[in-house]
C-alpha positions in Angstrom: -17.9 62.1 53.0 -18.5 58.5 52.3 -16.9 57.6 55.6 -19.4 59.8 57.5 -22.3 57.9 55.8 -20.7 54.6 56.7 -20.5 55.8 60.4 -24.2 56.7 60.3 -25.1 53.4 58.8 -23.2 51.4 61.3 -24.6 53.4 64.2 -28.2 52.8 63.1 -27.7 49.1 62.2 -26.1 48.5 65.6 -29.2 49.9 67.3 -31.5 47.7 65.2 -29.4 44.5 65.7 -29.4 45.1 69.4 -33.2 45.5 69.5 -33.8 42.5 67.3 -31.7 40.3 69.6 -33.8 41.6 72.5 -37.1 40.8 70.7 -35.8 37.3 69.8 -35.3 36.7 73.5 -38.9 37.8 74.0 -40.2 35.3 71.5 -39.9 36.9 68.1 -39.1 34.4 65.4 -37.4 35.8 62.2 -39.0 34.6 59.0 -37.4 31.5 57.5 -34.6 32.1 54.9 -34.6 35.8 55.9 -31.2 37.4 56.3 -31.5 40.6 58.4 -28.0 41.8 57.6 -28.6 41.7 53.8 -32.0 43.4 54.2 -30.6 46.1 56.4 -27.8 46.9 53.8 -30.4 47.0 51.0 -32.7 49.2 53.1 -30.0 51.7 53.9 -29.3 52.0 50.2 -33.0 52.7 49.6 -33.0 55.3 52.4 -30.0 57.1 50.9 -32.1 57.6 47.8 -35.2 58.7 49.7 -36.1 62.4 49.8 -38.8 64.5 51.4 -41.3 66.7 49.5 -38.7 69.5 49.5 -36.1 67.2 47.8 -34.0 67.0 51.0 -32.3 63.6 51.8 -34.0 61.5 54.4 -30.8 61.2 56.4 -30.7 65.0 56.7 -34.2 65.6 57.9 -35.3 62.4 59.7 -34.5 61.5 63.3 -32.3 58.5 64.1 -35.2 57.2 66.2 -37.6 57.0 63.3 -35.0 55.6 60.9 -34.0 52.8 63.4 -37.7 52.1 64.1 -38.6 51.7 60.4 -35.7 49.3 59.9 -36.8 47.4 63.0 -40.3 47.1 61.6 -38.9 45.8 58.3 -36.8 43.1 59.9 -39.6 42.1 62.3 -41.9 41.5 59.4 -39.3 39.7 57.3 -39.5 42.2 54.4 -36.9 42.7 51.7 -36.4 46.1 50.0 -34.4 44.3 47.3 -37.6 42.3 46.4 -39.7 45.5 46.3 -41.7 44.3 49.4 -41.3 47.6 51.2 -40.2 51.2 50.8 -39.6 54.2 52.9 -41.5 57.6 53.0 -40.6 60.8 54.8 -43.3 62.5 56.8 -42.1 65.7 58.4 -38.9 64.6 60.3 -40.0 60.9 60.5 -39.1 58.0 58.2 -41.8 55.4 58.0 -41.9 52.0 56.5 -44.7 51.1 54.0 -45.4 47.7 52.6 -45.9 47.2 48.9 -48.5 45.0 47.3 -45.9 42.2 47.3 -44.9 42.9 50.8 -48.4 42.4 52.3 -48.6 39.1 50.4 -45.2 38.0 51.7 -46.2 38.8 55.3 -49.4 36.7 54.9 -47.6 33.8 53.3 -45.3 33.6 56.3 -48.3 32.3 58.2 -47.9 28.5 58.3 -51.7 28.0 57.9 -52.0 30.0 54.7 -51.6 28.2 51.4 -52.4 30.9 48.8 -53.5 34.4 48.2 -55.4 35.7 45.2 -56.6 39.3 44.6 -58.5 40.7 41.7 -60.2 43.9 40.6 -63.9 44.0 39.5 -64.4 46.3 36.5 -67.6 47.8 35.1 -69.0 45.2 32.7 -67.7 42.2 34.7 -70.0 39.6 36.1 -69.3 38.8 39.7 -71.3 36.5 41.9 -70.9 35.3 45.5 -73.1 33.2 47.8 -73.7 32.9 51.5 -72.8 29.6 53.0 -73.4 29.2 56.7 -73.5 32.9 57.2 -70.2 33.5 55.4 -69.6 35.1 52.0 -68.1 32.6 49.4 -66.8 33.3 45.9 -68.9 31.8 43.2 -68.0 33.4 39.8 -66.1 36.2 38.2 -66.4 36.6 34.4 -64.6 39.4 32.6 -63.2 40.6 29.2 -59.7 41.8 28.8 -60.9 45.1 27.4 -62.8 45.8 30.7 -59.5 46.8 32.3 -60.1 50.2 30.7 -63.5 50.5 32.4 -64.1 52.1 35.9 -63.4 49.9 38.9 -66.4 48.7 40.7 -64.7 46.8 43.5 -61.9 44.3 44.4 -61.7 41.0 46.3 -59.2 38.8 47.9 -59.4 35.0 48.4 -57.1 33.4 51.0 -56.9 29.6 51.1 -55.5 27.8 54.2 -53.7 24.5 54.2 -57.0 22.6 55.0 -58.6 23.9 51.8 -60.8 26.4 53.5 -61.2 29.8 51.8 -62.1 33.2 53.0 -63.4 35.9 50.7 -62.8 39.6 51.5 -64.8 41.9 49.2 -64.7 45.7 49.0 -66.9 48.0 46.8 -65.4 51.0 45.1 -67.1 53.2 47.6 -65.3 51.4 50.4 -62.0 51.5 48.6 -62.4 55.3 47.9 -63.1 55.9 51.6 -59.9 54.0 52.6 -57.9 56.0 50.0 -59.2 59.3 51.2 -57.6 58.7 54.6 -54.1 58.0 53.3 -51.4 60.5 54.0 -50.7 61.0 50.3 -54.3 62.1 49.8 -55.0 59.2 47.4 -52.5 60.5 44.8 -50.7 57.1 44.3 -54.1 55.4 44.1 -55.3 57.7 41.4 -52.2 57.0 39.3 -52.3 53.2 39.7 -55.8 52.3 40.8 -55.7 48.6 39.8 -52.7 47.6 41.9 -53.6 49.9 44.8 -57.1 48.5 44.9 -55.6 45.0 45.3 -53.3 46.2 48.0 -56.2 47.8 49.9 -58.3 44.7 49.9 -55.4 42.4 50.8 -54.6 44.7 53.7 -58.2 44.3 54.9 -58.0 40.5 54.5 -54.7 40.4 56.3 -56.1 41.9 59.5 -58.3 38.8 60.1 -55.5 36.3 59.7 -52.8 38.3 61.5 -55.0 38.9 64.5 -56.0 35.3 64.9 -52.6 33.8 64.1 -50.3 32.0 66.6 -47.5 34.4 65.9 -46.1 36.6 68.7 -47.7 39.8 69.7 -44.6 41.6 68.6 -45.0 40.5 65.0 -48.8 41.2 64.9 -48.2 44.7 66.4 -45.5 45.5 63.8 -47.7 44.3 60.9 -50.7 46.3 62.1 -48.7 49.4 62.8 -47.2 49.5 59.3 -50.7 49.2 57.9 -52.1 51.9 60.2 -49.2 54.3 59.4 -50.5 54.7 55.9 -53.6 56.5 57.2 -53.8 59.9 58.8 -56.6 59.0 61.2 -54.9 55.9 62.5 -51.5 57.4 63.1 -49.9 56.8 66.4 -49.6 60.4 67.8 -47.2 61.0 70.6 -48.7 61.9 73.9 -46.9 63.9 76.7 -48.5 61.5 79.3 -46.2 58.6 80.0 -47.7 55.3 79.1 -46.6 51.7 79.4 -46.7 49.9 76.1 -45.0 47.2 74.2 -45.1 48.9 70.8 -41.9 48.9 68.7 -41.8 52.7 68.9 -41.2 52.4 72.6 -38.6 49.6 72.3 -36.4 51.9 70.2 -36.5 54.7 72.8 -37.4 58.3 72.8 -34.4 59.8 70.9 -35.6 63.0 69.3 -32.3 64.4 68.0 -31.6 64.4 64.3 -28.7 62.5 62.9 -25.6 64.7 62.8 -25.4 64.5 59.0 -23.3 67.1 57.3 -25.2 70.0 55.8 -23.9 69.1 52.3 -25.0 65.5 52.5 -27.5 66.3 49.8 -24.7 66.8 47.3 -23.3 63.3 48.1 -26.6 61.6 47.6 -28.0 63.7 44.8 -26.8 61.2 42.1 -28.2 58.2 44.0 -30.9 58.2 43.1 -59.5 48.9 63.9 -58.4 51.2 66.7 -60.4 54.1 68.2 -60.2 57.2 66.2 -57.9 59.8 67.6 -58.9 63.4 68.1 -56.3 65.6 66.5 -55.2 68.9 68.0 -54.8 71.9 65.8 -51.0 71.5 66.1 -51.1 67.9 65.1 -53.5 68.6 62.2 -51.0 71.3 60.9 -48.2 68.8 61.0 -50.1 66.1 59.2 -51.4 68.5 56.6 -48.0 69.9 56.0 -46.5 66.5 55.3 -48.9 65.2 52.7 -47.9 65.4 49.1 -49.5 68.2 47.0 -51.3 67.0 43.9 -48.6 68.4 41.6 -45.7 66.9 43.6 -46.8 63.3 43.9 -43.6 61.1 43.5 -43.2 58.7 40.6 -44.5 55.4 42.0 -43.8 52.0 40.5 -47.0 50.7 39.0 -46.5 47.1 40.3 -45.1 47.7 43.8 -46.1 51.3 44.7 -42.5 52.0 45.4 -41.2 55.5 44.7 -38.8 55.4 41.7 -35.3 56.8 41.9 -32.3 56.6 39.7 -29.8 53.9 40.5 -26.6 54.8 42.3 -23.4 53.0 43.2 -22.5 54.5 46.6 -22.1 51.1 48.2 -20.0 49.5 45.5 -16.8 49.9 47.6 -18.0 50.4 51.1 -17.6 46.7 52.1 -19.7 44.6 54.5 -20.6 46.7 57.5 -22.6 44.1 59.3 -21.1 41.7 61.9 
């Protein structure tokens, strides 16, 4: 059984490595000190522990196309599952990559012009002040008391400083944060469990859009970063259209394979111990698919408070599989 899993892993990683080589020829620059081979092995181990809402293994229900694409997104952005910078979620028969709080910061810090990123939550009882300088919001003061952490959240902010000492403030009220959370595919369940860290992640994601879209990085990287952010939200999801279109998105670079991986029916037993674009108009069929793949309130996975990653018991499936990467 382990040999069949090794075959699946090698097949998918070969696809990803091939596409990465092609993207590098088109101008993609891999993040410094990033080892794609190590990240891919770590990611596959995470995927083996990932299950859908019905407790079925991701390898059993997800298409090879979606698995390969999520791994390609990961490598393109220079994210490491071992560092809790990203994790994988099953939606229907698709596997999707999501960045953690740390992952979004890591992506931003890859930008050569960015020096530091700071994000904080504003609680009821805090004193927060900003000022307008040359038509731009600037941070002035934030006073708090440690006991205020038990108070309701009133907002969150992110301050990004570039290498020239310039700072940019991104501020969101609780109403704006709630509106963003209401559009997530999990229905805001994770955010309700860990509101402080998820509020920081939300405001950092908003701040990131400005810097990513004005950076000197390739369009491939910018597209990948923005897509991963958009994939967290129902109304921004890239729905497939029957009309052929020319596009340079990473989904199309992978291809249009729709068949599922030929994983054995009893694969579950093997892995059980491992533990802003225009708004799309959804058809009734698409609405049904999206509604069906959201997590019910009583089935929200156990997310890590710091990273947002779904927790699972540790396994040792790869202890003796050897190095599969070239």
